[in-house]
A tleap script that builds the chain and sets N, CA, C and O, in Angstrom:
source leaprc.protein.ff14SB
mol = sequence {
  NMET LYS ARG HIE ILE ALA ARG GLU LYS ALA
  PHE GLN ILE LEU PHE GLN LEU ASP MET ILE
  ASP GLU ASP MET GLU GLN THR ILE GLN GLU
  GLN LEU GLU GLU VAL GLU GLU ASP GLU PHE
  LEU HIE ASN LEU VAL LYS GLY VAL ALA ARG
  GLU ARG SER THR ILE ASP GLU LYS ILE SER
  SER ASN LEU GLU LYS TRP SER PHE ASN ARG
  ILE PRO SER VAL GLU LYS THR VAL LEU ARG
  ILE ALA THR TYR GLU ILE ASN TYR LEU SER
  ASP ILE PRO GLU ASN VAL SER ILE ASN GLU
  ALA VAL GLU LEU ALA LYS ARG TYR GLY ASP
  GLU LYS SER GLY LYS PHE VAL ASN GLY VAL
  LEU SER LYS ILE ILE LYS CLYS
}
set mol.1.N position { 0.582 -1.007 -0.374 }
set mol.1.CA position { -0.032 0.121 -0.042 }
set mol.1.C position { 1.249 1.511 -0.391 }
set mol.1.O position { 2.465 1.496 -0.201 }
set mol.2.N position { 0.383 2.577 -0.938 }
set mol.2.CA position { 1.101 3.994 -0.799 }
set mol.2.C position { 1.087 3.948 0.046 }
set mol.2.O position { 0.519 2.942 0.471 }
set mol.3.N position { 1.576 4.784 0.960 }
set mol.3.CA position { 1.815 5.931 1.735 }
set mol.3.C position { 0.895 6.565 1.789 }
set mol.3.O position { 0.145 6.579 2.764 }
set mol.4.N position { 0.694 7.439 0.445 }
set mol.4.CA position { 0.115 8.036 0.735 }
set mol.4.C position { -1.861 7.847 1.775 }
set mol.4.O position { -2.530 8.371 2.666 }
set mol.5.N position { -1.903 6.028 0.138 }
set mol.5.CA position { -2.948 5.541 0.782 }
set mol.5.C position { -3.061 5.418 2.220 }
set mol.5.O position { -4.187 5.408 2.717 }
set mol.6.N position { -2.083 5.329 2.913 }
set mol.6.CA position { -1.842 4.546 4.168 }
set mol.6.C position { -2.485 5.466 4.911 }
set mol.6.O position { -3.591 5.289 5.422 }
set mol.7.N position { -1.577 6.825 5.022 }
set mol.7.CA position { -2.005 8.160 5.748 }
set mol.7.C position { -3.797 8.320 5.270 }
set mol.7.O position { -4.559 8.434 6.231 }
set mol.8.N position { -4.214 8.326 4.358 }
set mol.8.CA position { -5.750 8.369 4.031 }
set mol.8.C position { -7.117 7.134 4.907 }
set mol.8.O position { -8.286 7.275 5.266 }
set mol.9.N position { -6.199 6.096 4.928 }
set mol.9.CA position { -7.194 4.745 5.729 }
set mol.9.C position { -6.560 5.207 7.353 }
set mol.9.O position { -7.167 5.047 8.412 }
set mol.10.N position { -5.347 5.740 7.205 }
set mol.10.CA position { -4.986 5.972 8.998 }
set mol.10.C position { -5.864 7.218 9.812 }
set mol.10.O position { -6.159 7.219 11.007 }
set mol.11.N position { -6.302 8.646 8.428 }
set mol.11.CA position { -7.115 9.157 9.074 }
set mol.11.C position { -8.702 8.816 9.218 }
set mol.11.O position { -9.398 9.452 10.010 }
set mol.12.N position { -9.239 7.758 8.391 }
set mol.12.CA position { -10.247 7.693 8.422 }
set mol.12.C position { -10.663 6.367 9.348 }
set mol.12.O position { -11.845 6.093 9.557 }
set mol.13.N position { -9.735 5.702 9.795 }
set mol.13.CA position { -9.758 5.426 11.169 }
set mol.13.C position { -9.807 6.059 12.976 }
set mol.13.O position { -10.651 5.732 13.810 }
set mol.14.N position { -8.866 6.831 13.147 }
set mol.14.CA position { -8.384 7.776 13.432 }
set mol.14.C position { -9.504 8.162 14.391 }
set mol.14.O position { -9.693 7.847 15.566 }
set mol.15.N position { -10.608 9.403 13.044 }
set mol.15.CA position { -11.382 10.015 12.864 }
set mol.15.C position { -12.078 9.326 13.502 }
set mol.15.O position { -12.153 9.600 14.700 }
set mol.16.N position { -12.888 8.132 12.965 }
set mol.16.CA position { -13.645 7.064 13.256 }
set mol.16.C position { -13.661 7.244 15.150 }
set mol.16.O position { -14.639 7.617 15.798 }
set mol.17.N position { -12.331 6.869 15.706 }
set mol.17.CA position { -11.854 6.921 16.853 }
set mol.17.C position { -12.524 8.012 17.652 }
set mol.17.O position { -13.156 7.693 18.659 }
set mol.18.N position { -12.418 9.538 17.205 }
set mol.18.CA position { -12.644 11.070 17.761 }
set mol.18.C position { -14.037 11.019 17.640 }
set mol.18.O position { -14.634 11.710 18.466 }
set mol.19.N position { -14.789 10.332 16.763 }
set mol.19.CA position { -16.299 10.083 16.419 }
set mol.19.C position { -17.356 9.111 18.047 }
set mol.19.O position { -18.467 9.431 18.469 }
set mol.20.N position { -16.687 8.263 18.422 }
set mol.20.CA position { -16.954 7.052 18.659 }
set mol.20.C position { -16.369 7.116 20.146 }
set mol.20.O position { -15.320 7.686 20.443 }
set mol.21.N position { -17.155 6.487 20.975 }
set mol.21.CA position { -16.510 7.133 22.417 }
set mol.21.C position { -16.566 5.207 22.502 }
set mol.21.O position { -17.734 4.818 22.461 }
set mol.22.N position { -15.693 4.233 22.590 }
set mol.22.CA position { -15.507 2.866 22.925 }
set mol.22.C position { -14.293 3.045 23.364 }
set mol.22.O position { -13.726 4.101 23.647 }
set mol.23.N position { -13.853 1.789 23.416 }
set mol.23.CA position { -11.854 1.121 23.814 }
set mol.23.C position { -11.756 1.116 22.870 }
set mol.23.O position { -12.515 0.439 22.176 }
set mol.24.N position { -10.684 1.934 22.295 }
set mol.24.CA position { -10.197 2.536 21.768 }
set mol.24.C position { -8.907 0.960 20.864 }
set mol.24.O position { -8.981 0.732 19.656 }
set mol.25.N position { -7.983 0.218 21.745 }
set mol.25.CA position { -7.086 -0.482 21.059 }
set mol.25.C position { -8.553 -1.771 20.505 }
set mol.25.O position { -8.201 -2.404 19.510 }
set mol.26.N position { -9.834 -2.111 20.963 }
set mol.26.CA position { -10.311 -3.037 20.312 }
set mol.26.C position { -10.794 -2.125 18.696 }
set mol.26.O position { -10.592 -2.703 17.628 }
set mol.27.N position { -11.168 -1.277 18.708 }
set mol.27.CA position { -11.536 -0.349 17.646 }
set mol.27.C position { -10.239 0.015 16.706 }
set mol.27.O position { -10.566 0.518 15.631 }
set mol.28.N position { -9.558 -0.064 16.806 }
set mol.28.CA position { -8.250 0.206 16.302 }
set mol.28.C position { -8.002 -1.023 15.830 }
set mol.28.O position { -8.269 -1.199 14.642 }
set mol.29.N position { -7.405 -2.241 16.660 }
set mol.29.CA position { -7.618 -3.326 16.142 }
set mol.29.C position { -8.511 -4.113 15.142 }
set mol.29.O position { -8.019 -5.028 14.482 }
set mol.30.N position { -10.239 -3.656 14.985 }
set mol.30.CA position { -11.448 -3.965 13.975 }
set mol.30.C position { -10.704 -3.543 13.465 }
set mol.30.O position { -9.969 -4.321 12.856 }
set mol.31.N position { -10.407 -2.037 13.378 }
set mol.31.CA position { -10.571 -1.652 11.617 }
set mol.31.C position { -9.001 -1.992 10.878 }
set mol.31.O position { -8.996 -2.423 9.725 }
set mol.32.N position { -8.271 -1.867 11.290 }
set mol.32.CA position { -6.771 -2.435 10.798 }
set mol.32.C position { -6.706 -3.562 10.252 }
set mol.32.O position { -6.017 -3.784 9.257 }
set mol.33.N position { -7.782 -4.843 11.138 }
set mol.33.CA position { -8.404 -6.052 10.942 }
set mol.33.C position { -9.290 -5.557 9.390 }
set mol.33.O position { -8.459 -6.015 8.605 }
set mol.34.N position { -9.931 -5.201 8.856 }
set mol.34.CA position { -10.299 -4.670 7.845 }
set mol.34.C position { -9.679 -4.813 6.623 }
set mol.34.O position { -10.043 -5.527 5.689 }
set mol.35.N position { -8.223 -3.716 6.723 }
set mol.35.CA position { -7.415 -3.749 5.522 }
set mol.35.C position { -6.528 -4.555 5.462 }
set mol.35.O position { -6.418 -5.407 6.344 }
set mol.36.N position { -5.553 -4.481 4.260 }
set mol.36.CA position { -4.444 -4.881 4.080 }
set mol.36.C position { -3.521 -4.535 4.693 }
set mol.36.O position { -3.231 -3.348 4.848 }
set mol.37.N position { -2.535 -6.009 5.413 }
set mol.37.CA position { -1.713 -5.426 6.675 }
set mol.37.C position { -0.542 -4.775 5.607 }
set mol.37.O position { -0.075 -5.298 4.595 }
set mol.38.N position { -0.234 -3.404 6.225 }
set mol.38.CA position { 0.981 -2.464 6.218 }
set mol.38.C position { 1.191 -2.046 7.358 }
set mol.38.O position { 0.345 -1.588 8.127 }
set mol.39.N position { 2.764 -2.222 7.615 }
set mol.39.CA position { 3.355 -1.756 8.500 }
set mol.39.C position { 2.823 0.018 8.650 }
set mol.39.O position { 2.163 0.309 9.648 }
set mol.40.N position { 3.137 1.061 7.675 }
set mol.40.CA position { 3.491 2.301 7.843 }
set mol.40.C position { 2.123 2.458 8.377 }
set mol.40.O position { 2.009 3.241 9.320 }
set mol.41.N position { 0.833 1.727 7.855 }
set mol.41.CA position { -0.843 1.903 8.295 }
set mol.41.C position { -1.182 2.000 10.309 }
set mol.41.O position { -1.733 2.654 11.194 }
set mol.42.N position { -0.223 0.609 9.972 }
set mol.42.CA position { -0.882 0.337 11.649 }
set mol.42.C position { 0.293 1.473 12.653 }
set mol.42.O position { 0.010 2.172 13.626 }
set mol.43.N position { 1.734 1.276 11.898 }
set mol.43.CA position { 2.165 2.516 13.106 }
set mol.43.C position { 1.784 3.663 12.565 }
set mol.43.O position { 2.832 4.270 12.345 }
set mol.44.N position { 0.935 4.272 12.242 }
set mol.44.CA position { 0.663 5.691 12.285 }
set mol.44.C position { -0.934 5.395 13.118 }
set mol.44.O position { -1.106 5.849 14.249 }
set mol.45.N position { -1.784 4.772 12.565 }
set mol.45.CA position { -2.390 4.492 13.720 }
set mol.45.C position { -2.083 3.758 15.339 }
set mol.45.O position { -2.500 4.227 16.399 }
set mol.46.N position { -1.590 3.015 15.247 }
set mol.46.CA position { -0.907 3.498 16.753 }
set mol.46.C position { -0.139 4.041 17.130 }
set mol.46.O position { -0.408 4.496 18.242 }
set mol.47.N position { 0.955 4.321 16.716 }
set mol.47.CA position { 1.548 5.768 17.389 }
set mol.47.C position { 0.506 7.071 17.858 }
set mol.47.O position { 0.615 7.674 18.925 }
set mol.48.N position { -0.406 7.319 16.919 }
set mol.48.CA position { -0.685 8.357 16.779 }
set mol.48.C position { -1.486 8.152 18.351 }
set mol.48.O position { -1.140 8.865 19.293 }
set mol.49.N position { -2.647 7.041 18.517 }
set mol.49.CA position { -2.974 6.293 19.973 }
set mol.49.C position { -2.736 6.594 20.693 }
set mol.49.O position { -3.254 7.283 21.572 }
set mol.50.N position { -1.437 5.947 20.460 }
set mol.50.CA position { -0.528 5.587 21.817 }
set mol.50.C position { -0.049 7.003 22.178 }
set mol.50.O position { -0.229 7.303 23.358 }
set mol.51.N position { 0.623 8.089 21.263 }
set mol.51.CA position { 1.034 9.483 21.546 }
set mol.51.C position { 0.062 10.888 21.340 }
set mol.51.O position { 0.484 11.997 21.009 }
set mol.52.N position { -1.269 10.538 21.612 }
set mol.52.CA position { -2.437 11.169 21.582 }
set mol.52.C position { -1.773 12.830 22.291 }
set mol.52.O position { -1.375 13.938 21.931 }
set mol.53.N position { -2.073 11.822 23.769 }
set mol.53.CA position { -2.091 13.369 24.864 }
set mol.53.C position { -0.838 14.404 24.502 }
set mol.53.O position { -0.904 15.633 24.521 }
set mol.54.N position { 0.648 13.361 24.072 }
set mol.54.CA position { 1.951 14.408 23.943 }
set mol.54.C position { 1.388 15.498 22.712 }
set mol.54.O position { 1.202 16.709 22.829 }
set mol.55.N position { 1.177 14.582 21.432 }
set mol.55.CA position { 0.510 15.769 20.327 }
set mol.55.C position { -0.416 16.283 20.196 }
set mol.55.O position { -0.315 17.276 19.475 }
set mol.56.N position { -1.767 16.001 20.728 }
set mol.56.CA position { -2.457 17.324 21.188 }
set mol.56.C position { -1.790 18.721 22.019 }
set mol.56.O position { -2.014 19.894 21.723 }
set mol.57.N position { -1.009 18.273 23.015 }
set mol.57.CA position { -0.245 19.463 23.949 }
set mol.57.C position { 1.173 19.966 22.666 }
set mol.57.O position { 1.854 20.976 22.841 }
set mol.58.N position { 1.288 19.369 21.902 }
set mol.58.CA position { 1.847 19.676 20.632 }
set mol.58.C position { 1.028 20.821 20.044 }
set mol.58.O position { 1.074 22.035 20.247 }
set mol.59.N position { 0.364 20.164 19.356 }
set mol.59.CA position { -0.614 21.264 18.997 }
set mol.59.C position { -0.830 22.240 19.184 }
set mol.59.O position { -0.583 23.285 18.583 }
set mol.60.N position { -1.621 21.869 20.578 }
set mol.60.CA position { -2.173 23.459 21.252 }
set mol.60.C position { -0.987 23.873 21.533 }
set mol.60.O position { -1.084 25.044 21.900 }
set mol.61.N position { -0.019 23.556 21.550 }
set mol.61.CA position { 0.678 25.459 22.133 }
set mol.61.C position { 1.375 25.638 20.574 }
set mol.61.O position { 2.603 25.658 20.489 }
set mol.62.N position { 0.994 25.695 20.026 }
set mol.62.CA position { 1.122 26.110 18.256 }
set mol.62.C position { -0.370 26.523 17.565 }
set mol.62.O position { -0.536 26.755 16.368 }
set mol.63.N position { -1.147 26.548 18.347 }
set mol.63.CA position { -2.269 27.399 17.729 }
set mol.63.C position { -2.433 28.950 18.367 }
set mol.63.O position { -2.450 29.252 19.560 }
set mol.64.N position { -2.552 29.868 17.158 }
set mol.64.CA position { -3.106 31.281 17.311 }
set mol.64.C position { -4.742 31.614 17.541 }
set mol.64.O position { -5.513 31.117 16.719 }
set mol.65.N position { -5.213 32.306 18.455 }
set mol.65.CA position { -6.521 32.462 18.289 }
set mol.65.C position { -7.001 31.278 18.099 }
set mol.65.O position { -7.628 31.481 17.059 }
set mol.66.N position { -7.219 29.801 18.437 }
set mol.66.CA position { -8.104 29.044 18.775 }
set mol.66.C position { -7.273 28.389 19.608 }
set mol.66.O position { -6.044 28.330 19.592 }
set mol.67.N position { -8.452 27.657 20.704 }
set mol.67.CA position { -8.788 26.509 20.822 }
set mol.67.C position { -8.369 25.490 20.621 }
set mol.67.O position { -8.586 25.110 19.470 }
set mol.68.N position { -7.644 24.577 21.449 }
set mol.68.CA position { -7.599 23.009 21.032 }
set mol.68.C position { -9.393 22.271 20.691 }
set mol.68.O position { -9.664 21.436 19.828 }
set mol.69.N position { -10.347 22.913 21.671 }
set mol.69.CA position { -11.565 22.314 21.310 }
set mol.69.C position { -12.350 23.117 20.568 }
set mol.69.O position { -13.576 23.078 20.462 }
set mol.70.N position { -11.822 23.618 20.219 }
set mol.70.CA position { -12.467 24.599 19.144 }
set mol.70.C position { -12.112 24.126 17.525 }
set mol.70.O position { -12.778 24.550 16.581 }
set mol.71.N position { -11.294 23.456 17.407 }
set mol.71.CA position { -10.789 23.042 16.454 }
set mol.71.C position { -11.964 21.348 15.635 }
set mol.71.O position { -12.297 20.424 16.378 }
set mol.72.N position { -12.214 21.361 14.639 }
set mol.72.CA position { -12.703 20.976 13.638 }
set mol.72.C position { -12.112 19.357 13.732 }
set mol.72.O position { -10.933 19.260 13.393 }
set mol.73.N position { -12.956 17.756 14.254 }
set mol.73.CA position { -12.462 17.029 14.351 }
set mol.73.C position { -12.034 16.714 12.725 }
set mol.73.O position { -11.660 15.542 12.691 }
set mol.74.N position { -11.971 17.195 11.661 }
set mol.74.CA position { -10.887 17.129 10.730 }
set mol.74.C position { -9.466 17.503 10.330 }
set mol.74.O position { -8.473 17.062 9.753 }
set mol.75.N position { -9.894 18.464 10.904 }
set mol.75.CA position { -8.820 19.401 11.388 }
set mol.75.C position { -7.950 18.318 12.255 }
set mol.75.O position { -6.973 17.667 11.883 }
set mol.76.N position { -8.383 18.324 13.092 }
set mol.76.CA position { -7.527 17.591 14.833 }
set mol.76.C position { -6.662 16.384 14.031 }
set mol.76.O position { -5.462 16.428 13.760 }
set mol.77.N position { -7.491 15.427 13.764 }
set mol.77.CA position { -7.159 14.083 13.102 }
set mol.77.C position { -6.033 14.414 12.194 }
set mol.77.O position { -4.999 13.765 12.351 }
set mol.78.N position { -6.077 15.480 11.109 }
set mol.78.CA position { -4.838 15.394 9.828 }
set mol.78.C position { -3.837 16.326 10.805 }
set mol.78.O position { -2.693 16.306 10.349 }
set mol.79.N position { -3.938 17.020 11.849 }
set mol.79.CA position { -2.633 17.773 12.208 }
set mol.79.C position { -1.874 16.137 13.591 }
set mol.79.O position { -0.787 15.801 14.061 }
set mol.80.N position { -2.317 15.995 13.611 }
set mol.80.CA position { -2.439 14.215 14.851 }
set mol.80.C position { -1.167 13.993 13.774 }
set mol.80.O position { 0.013 14.335 13.703 }
set mol.81.N position { -2.209 13.143 12.910 }
set mol.81.CA position { -0.836 12.364 11.996 }
set mol.81.C position { 0.303 12.791 11.324 }
set mol.81.O position { 1.325 12.242 10.911 }
set mol.82.N position { -0.199 14.046 11.327 }
set mol.82.CA position { 1.218 14.723 10.744 }
set mol.82.C position { 2.171 15.139 11.528 }
set mol.82.O position { 3.378 15.159 11.291 }
set mol.83.N position { 1.193 15.726 13.184 }
set mol.83.CA position { 2.509 15.738 14.219 }
set mol.83.C position { 3.187 14.880 14.236 }
set mol.83.O position { 4.312 15.069 13.775 }
set mol.84.N position { 2.863 13.610 14.736 }
set mol.84.CA position { 3.333 12.063 15.158 }
set mol.84.C position { 4.378 12.299 13.897 }
set mol.84.O position { 5.439 12.908 14.036 }
set mol.85.N position { 3.938 11.742 12.676 }
set mol.85.CA position { 5.179 11.808 11.416 }
set mol.85.C position { 5.980 12.949 11.944 }
set mol.85.O position { 7.042 12.687 12.510 }
set mol.86.N position { 5.711 13.806 11.859 }
set mol.86.CA position { 6.812 14.661 12.061 }
set mol.86.C position { 8.270 14.162 13.874 }
set mol.86.O position { 9.330 13.569 14.073 }
set mol.87.N position { 7.516 14.726 14.418 }
set mol.87.CA position { 8.168 14.154 15.575 }
set mol.87.C position { 8.880 12.817 16.300 }
set mol.87.O position { 9.719 12.552 17.160 }
set mol.88.N position { 7.865 12.087 15.255 }
set mol.88.CA position { 8.003 10.087 15.617 }
set mol.88.C position { 8.838 9.587 14.407 }
set mol.88.O position { 9.303 8.463 14.598 }
set mol.89.N position { 9.101 10.071 13.371 }
set mol.89.CA position { 8.763 9.364 12.222 }
set mol.89.C position { 10.161 10.195 11.609 }
set mol.89.O position { 9.981 11.230 10.968 }
set mol.90.N position { 11.665 9.634 11.866 }
set mol.90.CA position { 12.235 10.524 11.301 }
set mol.90.C position { 12.989 10.309 9.725 }
set mol.90.O position { 13.831 10.969 9.116 }
set mol.91.N position { 12.075 8.781 9.344 }
set mol.91.CA position { 12.549 8.195 7.759 }
set mol.91.C position { 11.523 9.501 6.922 }
set mol.91.O position { 11.806 9.557 5.725 }
set mol.92.N position { 10.784 10.182 7.211 }
set mol.92.CA position { 9.897 11.138 6.825 }
set mol.92.C position { 10.165 12.757 6.266 }
set mol.92.O position { 9.639 13.666 6.908 }
set mol.93.N position { 10.712 12.969 5.470 }
set mol.93.CA position { 11.024 15.152 5.537 }
set mol.93.C position { 9.606 15.208 5.972 }
set mol.93.O position { 8.716 14.365 5.862 }
set mol.94.N position { 9.600 16.705 6.628 }
set mol.94.CA position { 9.113 17.392 7.172 }
set mol.94.C position { 8.359 17.584 5.849 }
set mol.94.O position { 7.246 17.066 5.754 }
set mol.95.N position { 8.853 18.265 4.843 }
set mol.95.CA position { 7.646 19.168 3.803 }
set mol.95.C position { 6.866 17.553 3.509 }
set mol.95.O position { 5.738 17.858 3.120 }
set mol.96.N position { 6.946 16.357 3.522 }
set mol.96.CA position { 6.410 15.922 2.816 }
set mol.96.C position { 5.465 16.108 3.473 }
set mol.96.O position { 4.669 16.966 3.090 }
set mol.97.N position { 5.189 15.326 4.781 }
set mol.97.CA position { 4.157 15.118 5.844 }
set mol.97.C position { 3.201 16.476 5.847 }
set mol.97.O position { 1.976 16.356 5.826 }
set mol.98.N position { 3.705 17.492 5.868 }
set mol.98.CA position { 2.790 19.230 5.336 }
set mol.98.C position { 2.268 18.715 4.323 }
set mol.98.O position { 1.075 18.417 4.359 }
set mol.99.N position { 2.798 18.559 3.534 }
set mol.99.CA position { 2.196 18.460 2.233 }
set mol.99.C position { 0.654 17.312 2.275 }
set mol.99.O position { -0.495 17.536 1.894 }
set mol.100.N position { 1.369 15.879 3.007 }
set mol.100.CA position { 0.303 15.104 2.251 }
set mol.100.C position { -0.589 15.266 3.660 }
set mol.100.O position { -1.594 14.580 3.846 }
set mol.101.N position { 0.011 16.495 4.872 }
set mol.101.CA position { -0.966 16.878 5.763 }
set mol.101.C position { -2.679 17.883 5.035 }
set mol.101.O position { -3.785 18.061 5.545 }
set mol.102.N position { -2.210 18.210 3.978 }
set mol.102.CA position { -2.825 19.606 3.810 }
set mol.102.C position { -3.478 18.967 2.403 }
set mol.102.O position { -3.913 19.772 1.579 }
set mol.103.N position { -3.517 18.208 2.252 }
set mol.103.CA position { -3.929 17.222 1.099 }
set mol.103.C position { -4.707 16.562 1.798 }
set mol.103.O position { -5.849 16.731 1.371 }
set mol.104.N position { -4.679 15.771 2.814 }
set mol.104.CA position { -5.581 15.461 3.743 }
set mol.104.C position { -7.229 16.805 3.811 }
set mol.104.O position { -8.430 16.543 3.738 }
set mol.105.N position { -6.749 17.727 3.921 }
set mol.105.CA position { -6.953 18.705 4.972 }
set mol.105.C position { -8.518 19.339 4.268 }
set mol.105.O position { -9.682 19.617 4.554 }
set mol.106.N position { -7.448 19.306 3.076 }
set mol.106.CA position { -8.638 20.022 1.906 }
set mol.106.C position { -8.993 18.698 1.326 }
set mol.106.O position { -9.687 19.147 0.414 }
set mol.107.N position { -9.054 17.273 1.139 }
set mol.107.CA position { -9.642 16.979 1.288 }
set mol.107.C position { -11.143 16.370 1.649 }
set mol.107.O position { -12.068 16.037 0.908 }
set mol.108.N position { -11.023 16.364 2.913 }
set mol.108.CA position { -12.140 15.678 3.570 }
set mol.108.C position { -12.425 17.245 4.386 }
set mol.108.O position { -13.653 17.227 4.305 }
set mol.109.N position { -12.169 18.310 4.966 }
set mol.109.CA position { -12.308 19.382 5.655 }
set mol.109.C position { -12.999 20.927 4.384 }
set mol.109.O position { -13.396 20.756 3.231 }
set mol.110.N position { -12.953 21.711 4.824 }
set mol.110.CA position { -13.521 22.577 3.789 }
set mol.110.C position { -12.783 24.116 3.358 }
set mol.110.O position { -11.832 24.245 4.129 }
set mol.111.N position { -12.823 24.723 2.889 }
set mol.111.CA position { -11.949 25.350 1.320 }
set mol.111.C position { -10.903 25.987 2.283 }
set mol.111.O position { -9.811 26.249 1.778 }
set mol.112.N position { -11.183 26.417 4.281 }
set mol.112.CA position { -10.229 26.864 4.965 }
set mol.112.C position { -9.216 26.266 5.297 }
set mol.112.O position { -8.161 26.880 5.462 }
set mol.113.N position { -9.324 24.787 5.486 }
set mol.113.CA position { -9.232 23.758 6.055 }
set mol.113.C position { -7.777 23.538 5.847 }
set mol.113.O position { -7.233 23.142 6.878 }
set mol.114.N position { -6.943 23.679 4.783 }
set mol.114.CA position { -5.741 23.260 3.780 }
set mol.114.C position { -4.397 24.242 4.204 }
set mol.114.O position { -3.283 23.824 4.520 }
set mol.115.N position { -4.799 25.552 4.123 }
set mol.115.CA position { -4.591 26.874 4.804 }
set mol.115.C position { -4.437 26.681 6.360 }
set mol.115.O position { -3.320 26.845 6.851 }
set mol.116.N position { -5.460 26.354 7.125 }
set mol.116.CA position { -5.008 25.584 8.580 }
set mol.116.C position { -4.416 25.536 9.087 }
set mol.116.O position { -3.808 26.210 9.920 }
set mol.117.N position { -4.472 23.598 8.200 }
set mol.117.CA position { -3.171 22.986 8.907 }
set mol.117.C position { -1.312 23.429 8.672 }
set mol.117.O position { -0.304 23.414 9.379 }
set mol.118.N position { -1.714 23.852 7.029 }
set mol.118.CA position { -0.057 23.996 7.083 }
set mol.118.C position { 0.366 24.804 7.754 }
set mol.118.O position { 1.559 24.583 7.958 }
set mol.119.N position { -0.238 26.308 8.591 }
set mol.119.CA position { 0.261 26.939 9.649 }
set mol.119.C position { 0.180 26.623 10.426 }
set mol.119.O position { 1.238 26.938 10.972 }
set mol.120.N position { -0.740 25.793 11.512 }
set mol.120.CA position { 0.037 25.162 12.400 }
set mol.120.C position { 0.350 23.891 12.359 }
set mol.120.O position { -0.508 23.293 13.008 }
set mol.121.N position { 1.310 22.990 11.838 }
set mol.121.CA position { 2.036 22.447 10.905 }
set mol.121.C position { 3.408 23.482 10.910 }
set mol.121.O position { 4.191 23.542 11.858 }
set mol.122.N position { 3.544 24.372 9.507 }
set mol.122.CA position { 4.742 25.481 9.814 }
set mol.122.C position { 5.595 25.530 10.988 }
set mol.122.O position { 6.797 25.263 10.975 }
set mol.123.N position { 4.632 26.037 12.441 }
set mol.123.CA position { 4.351 26.509 13.706 }
set mol.123.C position { 5.362 25.555 14.098 }
set mol.123.O position { 6.428 25.764 14.677 }
set mol.124.N position { 4.963 24.703 13.775 }
set mol.124.CA position { 5.408 22.982 15.283 }
set mol.124.C position { 6.177 22.696 14.236 }
set mol.124.O position { 5.211 22.230 13.631 }
set mol.125.N position { 7.409 22.499 13.166 }
set mol.125.CA position { 8.543 22.627 12.715 }
set mol.125.C position { 9.604 23.202 13.304 }
set mol.125.O position { 10.578 22.771 13.921 }
set mol.126.N position { 9.060 24.696 12.858 }
set mol.126.CA position { 10.206 25.765 13.169 }
set mol.126.C position { 10.393 25.720 15.021 }
set mol.126.O position { 11.035 26.538 15.678 }
set mol.127.N position { 9.752 24.717 15.474 }
set mol.127.CA position { 10.659 24.550 17.460 }
set mol.127.C position { 11.151 24.248 17.984 }
set mol.127.O position { 11.163 24.675 19.138 }
savepdb mol mol.pdb
quit
């Protein structure tokens, strides 16, 4: 599976987890069983879930005129994935993570989502 597709699948799984109040580990396992075995996809989903509080803190500290709780779920999920990649996956160039995140935000969010995600991630990589 190409990494672009794996990111999109990871987005779908993590977005669903954000929307429902279920056992995270069980839901992750069920969702990952439904897709082709892919190490990158599994790493993204499990890594974001495992590091979620640290990732959310990092995103929060880079917001201007926004509170973390006000961020729509689409943008929040995209930011979590990209922040995980930037901070925990050294084999992926930061600009690739940002570009992929912006594309996901444009596809699943509204017309301002890509610009918002780009702005937050640009601040994250500067720190």
